[in-house]
N, C-alpha and C positions, 0 to 999 in steps of 0.2 A: 675631339673624341672620335675614335674610329667607328665605322658603321657597325662592326661586329659587336662593339660594346653597347651601342645604343639599343640594340634589340632586347637586351636584358633589362633595360630601364623602363620599358613600356609596360604599363599595367594591362592586364588582360581583363576585359569586361565581359565575362561570361555570365549568363543568367543561369542560376541553378533552378532546376525544376522542383517546384514545391508540391508535394503530394501529402495530403492529410491522411493520417492513419485511419483505418476503418473503425467504426464504432463497435464496441463489444455487444451491443444490443442489436439483434437482428430485426428486420421489419415486422416479422410475425410474432415477436415476443410481446407479451402484455405485461406492463409494469403494474403489478397488483400486489397488495400486502399479503395475499395468500400464496403468491408465487415465490416460495422461499428459496428455491434453487437459483432463481435469477437474482434475488435480493442479496443472498449471502455472498455473491461474488464481489459486492461493493462494500463489504464490511471487513475491518481489520481483525486480527487475532484477538484484540482486546474488546471488540464490539463497537469500535468507532466507525463512523461513516468516512469512507475514503474520499479524497479531494478529486476535483475534475482533472487535474494534471496526472494523477495516478491512474484514474479509471478511463481517461480519454473519452469522456462523454460530452455531449453538447450541453449548453446551459439549460435548455428545456428538459432534456433527459435527466440531468442531475437534480433538478427541482422535483421531478416526478419520483425519482428513486429515493430522494430524501424524505418526501412525504410518505411513500410506501413503507420505508423502514420505520418511520415514527409510528405509523398506524399499526404495523406488525408488532412493534414493541408494546403498544397499548393493548392489543389483542392477545398478548402473551405468546406470540408465535416466535419472537426473537427476544433474547435477554437484553436488558439495558446495558449491562457491563458484564464482561467475562473476566472474573478474578482468578481463574485457574492458573496457578503457577506450578510448573513442573520442576520439582526439586531433584537434584541429582544426589543419589546416595553415595557416600564415600565409605571406603573400608575403615572400620574402626580400629584404632590402635590401642594397645593396652597401656594403661597409665602406669607410670612408675612412681612409686611413692618415695623411693630412696633419694631422688634428686633434690627434693625440698627438705631441707633440714633447718631447724630453728637453732640459731646460735644464742646460747645463754651465757 
């Protein structure tokens, strides 16, 4: 094998730099059931608690957020479920009665 071809066969062992994304909770933020502006960022449209993968929280922060959401639901600051469905209205079409005929 030529020397020029051997260069392509070698594997490159480069280390990728791993940088953890920053947490959405700032150090000054208090995780409290009354802090609805903070808690509402971690709830889906349907009222479900978002997972750690989605929210990028640490395990400890996720536990505190989950407890705060549950306490806020008990205190009636947050709904347990959000069943609001937005229905799209379509234009009504006139029904034609002449198409349906009964054969006797």
